[in-house]
C-alpha positions in Angstrom: -26.7 30.3 103.2 -29.8 31.7 101.3 -27.5 34.4 99.8 -25.1 31.8 98.5 -28.0 29.8 97.1 -29.5 32.8 95.2 -26.0 33.8 94.0 -25.4 30.3 92.6 -28.9 30.3 91.0 -28.2 33.6 89.2 -24.8 32.4 87.9 -26.5 29.3 86.5 -29.2 31.3 84.7 -26.7 33.7 83.2 -24.5 30.9 81.9 -27.4 29.1 80.3 -28.8 32.2 78.6 -26.6 32.0 75.3 -27.8 28.4 75.0 -31.4 29.3 75.4 -31.0 32.2 72.9 -29.3 30.0 70.4 -32.1 27.3 70.7 -34.8 29.9 70.3 -33.1 31.9 67.4 -35.5 32.8 64.6 -35.8 30.3 61.8 -34.7 33.0 59.3 -31.1 32.2 60.1 -31.4 28.7 58.9 -29.7 27.8 55.6 -31.8 28.1 52.5 -33.4 25.0 51.0 -31.5 23.5 48.1 -32.5 24.8 44.6 -34.1 22.4 42.1 -31.5 20.2 40.3 -30.8 21.2 36.7 -28.3 18.5 35.9 -30.6 16.8 33.3 -30.8 19.8 31.1 -27.1 20.6 31.5 -26.2 16.9 30.6 -28.4 17.1 27.6 -26.8 20.4 26.4 -23.3 18.9 27.0 -24.1 15.8 25.0 -25.4 17.9 22.1 -22.2 19.9 21.9 -19.7 17.1 22.5 -17.2 16.3 19.7 -15.4 13.1 18.8 -12.2 11.8 17.0 -12.2 8.7 15.0 -9.9 7.0 12.5 -7.5 4.2 11.8 -3.8 3.7 12.6 -1.8 2.4 9.6 1.9 1.6 9.0 3.8 3.0 6.0 2.5 0.1 3.8 -1.2 1.0 4.6 -1.5 -2.1 6.9 -3.5 -1.6 10.1 -1.5 -1.9 13.4 -3.4 -3.7 16.1 -2.8 -3.0 19.8 -1.9 0.6 19.4 -3.0 3.0 22.1 -4.4 6.4 21.0 -4.3 9.2 23.5 -6.1 12.5 23.2 -4.8 15.3 25.4 -6.7 18.6 25.8 -4.5 21.6 25.4 -6.8 24.0 27.3 -9.1 21.8 29.4 -7.0 19.1 31.0 -8.8 16.2 29.3 -6.8 13.0 28.8 -8.4 10.0 27.1 -6.7 6.8 25.9 -8.2 3.9 23.9 -6.8 0.8 22.2 -7.4 0.3 18.5 -9.2 -2.8 17.3 -7.9 -5.5 15.0 -8.4 -3.2 12.0 -6.5 -0.4 13.6 -9.7 1.6 14.1 -10.5 3.8 17.1 -13.2 6.2 18.3 -13.0 8.7 21.2 -16.3 10.5 21.9 -17.6 13.0 24.5 -14.9 15.6 23.9 -15.6 19.2 24.6 -14.8 21.8 22.0 -11.1 22.9 22.0 -7.6 22.0 20.9 -6.2 18.4 21.4 -3.0 16.5 20.8 -3.5 13.0 19.5 -0.6 10.6 20.0 -0.2 6.9 19.3 2.0 4.4 21.1 2.6 0.6 20.8 4.1 -1.6 23.5 7.7 -2.1 22.7 7.9 0.8 20.4 8.5 4.5 21.0 5.8 7.1 21.1 4.9 8.0 17.5 3.7 11.1 15.7 1.5 13.7 17.5 -1.3 15.4 15.6 -3.0 18.6 16.7 -6.7 18.9 16.0 -9.2 21.7 16.7 -12.6 20.4 17.5 -15.8 22.5 17.2 -19.1 21.8 19.1 -20.6 18.5 17.9 -17.8 18.0 15.3 -17.0 14.4 14.2 -13.3 14.4 13.0 -12.0 11.5 11.1 -8.2 11.3 11.5 -6.2 8.7 9.5 -2.9 8.2 11.3 0.2 6.8 9.5 3.2 5.7 11.5 6.3 3.6 11.3 7.1 0.8 13.6 10.0 2.5 15.2 12.0 0.8 18.1 12.3 2.7 21.3 16.0 3.1 20.8 15.4 5.3 17.8 14.9 9.0 18.0 11.3 10.2 17.5 10.1 13.2 15.6 6.9 15.1 16.5 4.8 15.9 13.6 1.7 18.3 13.7 -0.5 17.8 10.6 -3.0 20.4 9.5 -5.9 19.8 7.2 -3.9 20.7 4.1 -1.2 18.2 5.0 -3.8 15.5 5.5 -5.3 16.3 2.1 -1.8 16.1 0.4 -1.1 12.8 2.0 -4.4 11.4 0.8 -3.9 12.6 -2.7 -0.4 11.2 -2.9 -1.8 7.8 -1.9 -4.6 8.1 -4.5 -1.9 8.6 -7.2 -0.9 5.0 -6.5 -4.4 3.6 -7.2 -4.5 1.6 -10.5 -7.1 -0.9 -11.8 -5.4 -4.2 -12.4 -2.1 -2.3 -11.5 -2.2 -0.5 -14.9 -5.2 1.8 -15.5 -5.0 5.0 -13.3 -7.8 5.4 -10.8 -6.6 8.7 -9.3 -10.0 10.4 -9.1 -11.8 7.9 -6.9 -11.8 8.7 -3.3 -12.4 5.6 -1.2 -12.3 7.5 2.1 -15.7 9.0 2.4 -14.6 11.9 4.7 -11.5 12.8 2.8 -10.0 16.2 3.5 -10.9 18.8 0.8 -8.3 19.3 -2.0 -6.5 22.6 -2.1 -6.3 24.5 -5.5 -2.7 23.4 -5.8 -3.6 19.7 -5.3 -6.4 20.0 -8.0 -3.9 21.3 -10.6 -1.1 18.8 -9.6 -3.5 15.8 -9.9 -4.8 17.0 -13.2 -1.2 17.3 -14.5 -0.2 13.9 -13.0 -3.2 12.2 -14.8 -2.4 13.8 -18.2 1.3 12.8 -18.3 0.6 9.2 -17.3 1.7 6.8 -20.0 -1.8 5.2 -20.0 -3.2 8.5 -21.1 -1.1 8.5 -24.2 -2.0 4.9 -24.9 -5.7 5.7 -24.7 -5.4 8.7 -27.0 -3.4 6.7 -29.4 -6.2 4.1 -29.5 -8.9 6.8 -29.9 -6.9 8.2 -32.8 -6.7 4.7 -34.4 -10.4 4.2 -34.2 -11.1 7.6 -35.7 -8.6 6.9 -38.5 -10.4 3.5 -39.2 -13.8 5.1 -39.4 -12.5 8.3 -41.1 -13.9 10.4 -38.3 -13.2 14.1 -39.0 -12.2 13.6 -42.7 -10.7 17.1 -42.7 -7.6 15.6 -41.0 -7.0 13.5 -44.1 -5.5 10.0 -44.2 -2.1 8.2 -43.7 0.3 8.9 -40.9 -0.2 12.6 -41.2 -3.9 12.2 -40.6 -3.3 9.8 -37.8 -0.9 12.3 -36.1 -3.5 15.1 -36.4 -6.2 12.9 -34.8 -3.8 11.8 -32.0 -2.9 15.4 -31.3 -6.6 16.4 -31.3 -7.5 13.5 -28.9 -4.8 14.4 -26.5 -5.6 18.1 -26.6 -9.2 17.3 -25.8 -8.1 15.3 -22.9 -5.7 17.9 -21.5 -8.2 20.8 -21.9 -11.0 18.7 -20.4 -8.9 17.6 -17.4 -7.7 21.1 -16.5 -11.0 22.8 -17.1 -13.2 20.1 -15.4 -10.8 19.0 -12.7 -8.7 22.0 -11.8 -9.7 25.5 -13.2 -13.5 25.3 -12.7 -13.3 23.2 -9.4 -11.1 25.9 -8.1 -13.4 28.8 -9.2 -16.5 27.0 -7.9 -14.8 25.5 -4.8 -15.8 22.0 -5.8 -14.1 18.6 -5.4 -13.3 16.9 -8.7 -13.2 13.4 -7.2 -15.8 10.6 -7.3 -16.5 9.6 -3.7 -17.0 5.8 -3.6 -20.2 4.9 -1.6 -19.9 1.1 -1.4 -23.0 0.5 0.7 -26.8 0.5 0.4 -29.0 -1.2 -2.1 -28.0 -1.7 -5.8 -30.7 0.7 -6.8 -29.5 3.4 -4.5 -25.9 3.0 -5.5 -26.9 3.2 -9.2 -28.8 6.4 -8.7 -25.9 7.8 -6.6 -23.4 7.0 -9.3 -25.4 8.5 -12.1 -26.3 11.6 -10.1 -22.7 12.3 -9.4 -22.4 13.3 -13.1 -24.6 16.3 -12.4 -24.0 16.9 -8.6 -20.8 16.9 -6.6 -19.3 17.7 -3.3 -18.2 21.2 -2.6 -15.0 22.0 -0.7 -17.3 22.7 2.3 -18.6 19.1 2.2 -22.1 20.1 0.9 -23.7 18.6 -2.2 -24.2 21.1 -5.1 -24.6 21.1 -8.9 -21.6 19.8 -10.7 -20.8 22.9 -12.7 -17.2 21.9 -13.1 -17.7 18.7 -15.1 -20.8 19.7 -17.1 -19.5 23.1 -18.1 -16.0 21.7 -18.6 -17.3 19.1 -21.1 -19.1 21.8 -23.2 -16.3 24.3 -23.1 -13.8 21.6 -24.2 -16.1 20.6 -27.1 -16.3 24.1 -28.2 -12.5 24.9 -27.9 -11.8 21.7 -30.0 -13.2 23.6 -33.0 -10.1 25.7 -33.0 -7.8 22.9 -34.1 -10.2 21.0 -36.4 -10.6 21.5 -40.1 -13.3 24.0 -41.1 -15.3 21.2 -42.6 -15.4 19.4 -39.3 -16.7 22.4 -37.3 -20.4 22.8 -36.3 -22.5 23.7 -33.3 -24.3 20.3 -33.6 -21.0 18.5 -33.4 -20.0 20.6 -30.3 -23.1 19.5 -28.5 -22.8 15.9 -29.6 -19.2 15.7 -28.4 -20.1 17.3 -25.0 -23.0 14.9 -24.7 -20.8 11.9 -25.4 -18.2 12.9 -22.8 -20.9 13.5 -20.2 -22.4 10.1 -20.9 -18.9 8.7 -20.5 -18.6 10.3 -17.1 -21.8 8.6 -16.0 -20.6 5.2 -17.3 -17.3 5.7 -15.5 -19.0 6.5 -12.3 -20.9 3.1 -12.5 -17.7 1.3 -13.1 -16.1 3.0 -10.1 -19.0 2.1 -7.9 -19.5 -1.5 -8.8 -16.4 -2.9 -10.6 -13.1 -1.1 -10.0 -12.8 -1.3 -6.1 -11.8 -5.1 -5.9 -9.3 -4.6 -8.8 -7.7 -1.3 -7.7 -4.3 -1.6 -6.1 -2.9 0.4 -3.1 -6.3 1.2 -1.5 -6.1 1.1 2.3 -7.9 -1.8 3.8 -10.2 0.4 5.9 -11.1 2.7 2.9 -14.6 1.4 1.8 -16.6 4.5 1.1 -19.3 5.2 3.8 -18.0 2.1 5.6 -14.5 3.7 6.0 -15.4 5.0 9.6 -15.3 2.2 12.1 -18.4 1.5 14.2 -18.6 3.3 17.5 -19.0 0.1 19.4 -16.0 -1.5 17.8 -13.4 0.3 19.9 -12.9 0.3 23.6 -13.7 3.6 25.3 
């Protein structure tokens, strides 16, 4: 009986030994304490490097399309974001990480429209004007991927329709503040388009008539022959000045020949901005720099005009006078662009209002 008791006692002790050992195991086997949280600094870094896409959705007649859904799909990060544009067709999608994205637009009852591929860098704010047709779902759809040059081409083509009172060309006023930079080809094409416009011939004919009336440059003589020489000289001055100041030199100096409408701020600040644009301009990289293109172009054109003037009408003082007059005319033209021409210019998209072109961040659902 005692043997059975001690046997049973030993079996119980042996069976309980692992439990006792486990309970008395050294504390060094316990899991490590959690490390301090670093989420705050990581969130701050992510916010600083996040990018955004904003813009407006327009139809082929430059009218905003309300109710359109804009979807951004990441090509290499799995991100998919969708927002609905506001009543002005405007949208903003923020908090995007750097990478490649496809932007598509859809409207209930219509088929999915054009898709645009964009490359976003860290902290980049990309403005993306989207133009689409109201295509029924029964129609076939075409996928279009637009790069920056294609966007610039579309914007310049739209600018070629801008006319004050529907008559006077206003091709060189950019009402979209963040317009895509013009390529060299576009700079030459727009200069040519401006110089072959019928209004250019009409203006030069008027200039020649005034010069004939005041007997400016008497070396040209009088009568129809003198008028023809004055008209040819005026048109030659215009063509040379346009190609030098708006195509050749802007291409060499990588500068944008357009005037970028500001449209906001105090009157004083806008006057200063308009006058300053005679001597400073926007580079193709978006930075402000001295306007070598226009200023040098005016002086070179004035100098070249001596070639086709009568010897009696050539002088250094006349060259500087003509260059100064043209430069002053540029300043006056900028003031007209900033304060008068916008309400009377046709074919300007409704959302295009200089610095106000970009919709406010709070105006679009996220």
